[in-house]
Structure formats: C-alpha cells, structure tokens
C-alpha positions as CSV (number, residue, x, y, z in Angstrom):
1,M,-0.2,-0.3,0.1
2,T,1.5,3.7,-1.4
3,Q,1.2,6.2,1.2
4,N,-0.9,8.7,1.0
5,P,-2.3,11.7,4.3
6,F,-4.1,8.9,4.6
7,T,-1.9,6.3,5.9
8,A,-1.3,7.1,9.7
9,V,-4.9,7.7,10.5
10,F,-5.8,4.0,9.2
11,E,-2.8,2.7,10.7
12,T,-4.0,5.0,13.9
13,Q,-7.2,3.3,13.9
14,R,-5.9,-0.2,13.9
15,T,-4.1,0.1,16.5
16,A,-6.9,1.5,18.6
17,I,-8.3,-1.3,17.2
18,E,-6.6,-3.7,18.3
19,Q,-5.3,-2.3,21.7
20,T,-9.9,-2.1,22.1
21,Q,-9.6,-6.0,21.5
22,Q,-6.6,-6.8,24.0
23,L,-8.7,-4.7,26.5
24,T,-11.9,-6.4,25.3
25,R,-9.7,-10.0,26.4
26,D,-7.9,-9.0,29.5
27,A,-11.2,-8.6,31.0
28,I,-12.6,-11.4,30.5
29,E,-9.8,-13.4,31.6
30,A,-9.4,-10.8,35.0
31,Q,-13.1,-11.9,35.6
32,E,-12.0,-15.7,35.3
33,A,-9.4,-15.2,37.1
34,S,-11.5,-13.5,39.7
35,F,-13.9,-16.8,40.4
36,G,-11.0,-19.3,41.1
37,A,-9.2,-16.4,44.5
38,F,-13.4,-16.0,45.1
39,A,-12.9,-19.6,45.2
40,D,-9.4,-19.9,47.6
41,A,-11.1,-17.2,49.7
42,L,-14.0,-19.2,50.6
43,Q,-11.7,-21.8,50.9
44,A,-9.5,-19.4,53.2
45,S,-12.4,-18.7,55.4
46,E,-13.9,-22.1,56.2
47,T,-10.5,-22.5,57.1
48,L,-10.6,-19.8,59.9
49,L,-14.2,-20.2,60.8
50,E,-13.1,-24.0,61.4
51,Q,-9.9,-22.7,63.4
52,N,-12.8,-20.4,65.6
53,A,-15.3,-23.2,66.3
54,E,-12.0,-24.9,67.7
55,L,-10.7,-21.7,70.0
56,T,-14.0,-20.9,71.2
57,R,-14.8,-25.0,72.4
58,D,-11.4,-25.0,73.7
59,A,-12.4,-21.7,75.7
60,V,-16.0,-23.2,76.8
61,H,-14.3,-26.4,78.3
62,A,-11.8,-23.8,80.2
63,S,-14.6,-22.2,81.4
64,V,-16.2,-25.8,81.9
65,D,-13.3,-26.2,83.8
66,A,-12.6,-23.6,86.3
67,F,-16.5,-24.3,87.4
68,E,-15.1,-27.1,88.1
69,A,-12.5,-26.2,89.8
70,N,-14.1,-23.8,91.7
71,A,-17.8,-25.4,92.8
72,P,-18.4,-27.3,95.8
73,E,-18.3,-31.3,94.3
74,D,-21.6,-32.7,92.5
75,A,-23.4,-28.8,92.3
76,A,-23.4,-29.8,89.2
77,D,-23.1,-32.0,86.0
78,V,-20.3,-31.5,84.8
79,E,-19.9,-34.1,82.1
80,T,-23.1,-33.6,80.7
81,L,-22.5,-30.3,80.0
82,R,-19.3,-31.3,78.4
83,E,-20.9,-33.9,76.1
84,I,-23.9,-30.9,75.7
85,V,-20.5,-28.7,74.5
86,D,-18.7,-31.3,72.6
87,E,-22.6,-31.8,70.5
88,S,-23.2,-28.6,70.2
89,F,-19.7,-27.6,68.3
90,D,-20.0,-31.1,66.2
91,A,-23.4,-30.3,65.1
92,A,-22.8,-26.5,64.4
93,T,-19.3,-27.5,62.2
94,E,-20.8,-29.8,60.4
95,S,-23.7,-27.9,59.4
96,Q,-21.2,-25.2,58.3
97,R,-18.8,-27.6,57.0
98,Q,-21.8,-28.8,54.9
99,S,-22.9,-25.6,54.3
100,F,-19.1,-24.9,52.7
101,E,-19.5,-27.7,50.6
102,A,-22.5,-26.6,48.9
103,I,-21.2,-22.9,48.2
104,A,-18.2,-24.4,46.9
105,D,-20.0,-27.1,44.6
106,A,-22.5,-24.1,43.1
107,L,-19.0,-22.0,42.4
108,E,-17.5,-25.0,41.0
109,E,-20.1,-24.9,39.2
110,S,-20.3,-21.8,38.1
111,D,-17.1,-20.8,37.2
112,A,-17.4,-24.1,35.0
113,V,-20.4,-22.5,33.1
114,Y,-18.5,-19.4,33.3
115,D,-15.7,-20.6,31.2
116,E,-18.0,-21.9,28.5
117,L,-19.7,-18.6,28.5
118,A,-16.5,-16.7,28.2
119,A,-14.6,-19.1,25.9
120,S,-18.0,-18.2,23.4
121,Y,-17.9,-14.7,23.8
122,L,-14.4,-14.3,23.0
123,E,-14.8,-15.8,20.3
124,A,-17.5,-13.8,18.6
125,V,-15.2,-10.7,19.8
126,D,-12.0,-11.8,18.3
127,E,-15.2,-12.3,15.2
128,G,-16.3,-9.1,15.2
129,F,-13.0,-7.6,15.5
130,D,-11.3,-9.6,12.9
131,A,-14.3,-8.2,10.5
132,A,-13.8,-5.0,11.7
133,L,-10.7,-4.9,11.1
134,E,-11.4,-6.0,7.4
135,A,-13.8,-3.8,6.9
136,H,-11.0,-1.6,8.0
137,E,-8.5,-2.3,5.4
138,R,-10.6,-2.5,2.6
139,F,-11.5,0.6,3.0
140,E,-7.9,2.4,3.4
141,T,-7.2,0.5,0.1
142,S,-10.2,2.2,-1.7
143,V,-9.0,5.6,-0.2
144,S,-5.7,4.6,-1.0
145,D,-6.5,4.0,-4.7
146,A,-8.7,6.9,-5.0
147,A,-6.2,9.0,-3.6
148,D,-4.0,7.2,-6.2
149,D,-6.0,8.4,-8.8
150,V,-6.3,12.2,-7.2
151,G,-2.7,12.4,-7.2
152,S,-2.3,11.1,-10.5
153,E,-4.4,13.6,-12.0
154,F,-2.5,16.3,-10.5
155,D,0.3,14.6,-11.5
156,V,2.9,17.3,-13.7
157,S,5.8,15.6,-14.5
158,A,4.2,14.4,-17.9
C-alpha cells in the first residue's frame, strides 16, 4: 500500500481497534481469574471458621473446667455439660461444613459455565474485531486507491 496523507490515520485507527480487542480479552480473563480468587477466599474463610470453632470450644471447656474447680463437689453434672458443648459444636461444625461444601459445589459449577460462556464470548469478540479490521483494511485500500488516482491526475511531471 502506498503512503498518502490518510495512511497515518488508518494506522492509528487500526492500532486503536487492536488495543480495544486486547483490553476486552484482558477484562474477560480477569473476570475468569476472579472466580478462582473467590474460591480460594472461600476456602480460607472455611478454615478460619473451623479454627474459630475449635478455639471457642476450647474456651468453653476451660470455663467449664474453671467452674468445676471452684464449685462444690457434686454441685453440677459437669460431664453432661461437656458432652452438650461437644455435641453442639460438632453439630454446628458439620452444618457449617455442609454449607461450605454446597457453596463450593455451586461455585465450581458456575465457574465451569462461566468459562464456557467466556470462551464463546471471546470467540465472538475476536470474530467481530477481525471483521472490523478486514472492513477497515478494505476501506483503507479504497481511500488509498482514490488518493493515488487523484494524485496521478495532478501529476505535472508528464
């Protein structure tokens, strides 16, 4: 293609289209990565909640131990109280585990669906940008040819 006054304009437009295409791809890829980060955060949150439950259980047991040490003998059935504490914490921990498992499963399914959707969307985006760049190139060729024709009409070297 020959150089004419429009060449720089078309190069700038082409560069802008290509950069927009790359930014679009980057945005979709960032959204995909955010699913993984959310899953990691969820797992960390689950671990923290489990640790918190254990610490709280230990603190309650320490309180029961302190009560037992300071209470008159046979003042209360401390072993039954310990069993109730353990059963309550076990039930709460199991419920929490099941909830996190359900959330993780749903997130995994959503992630798979989103990956498929993102791949289809990126394919459509690429096709759209490719079509735009092809049309842009055809238009540039037409303008360049017209500029060459106009230039040759005014060529005074003949």
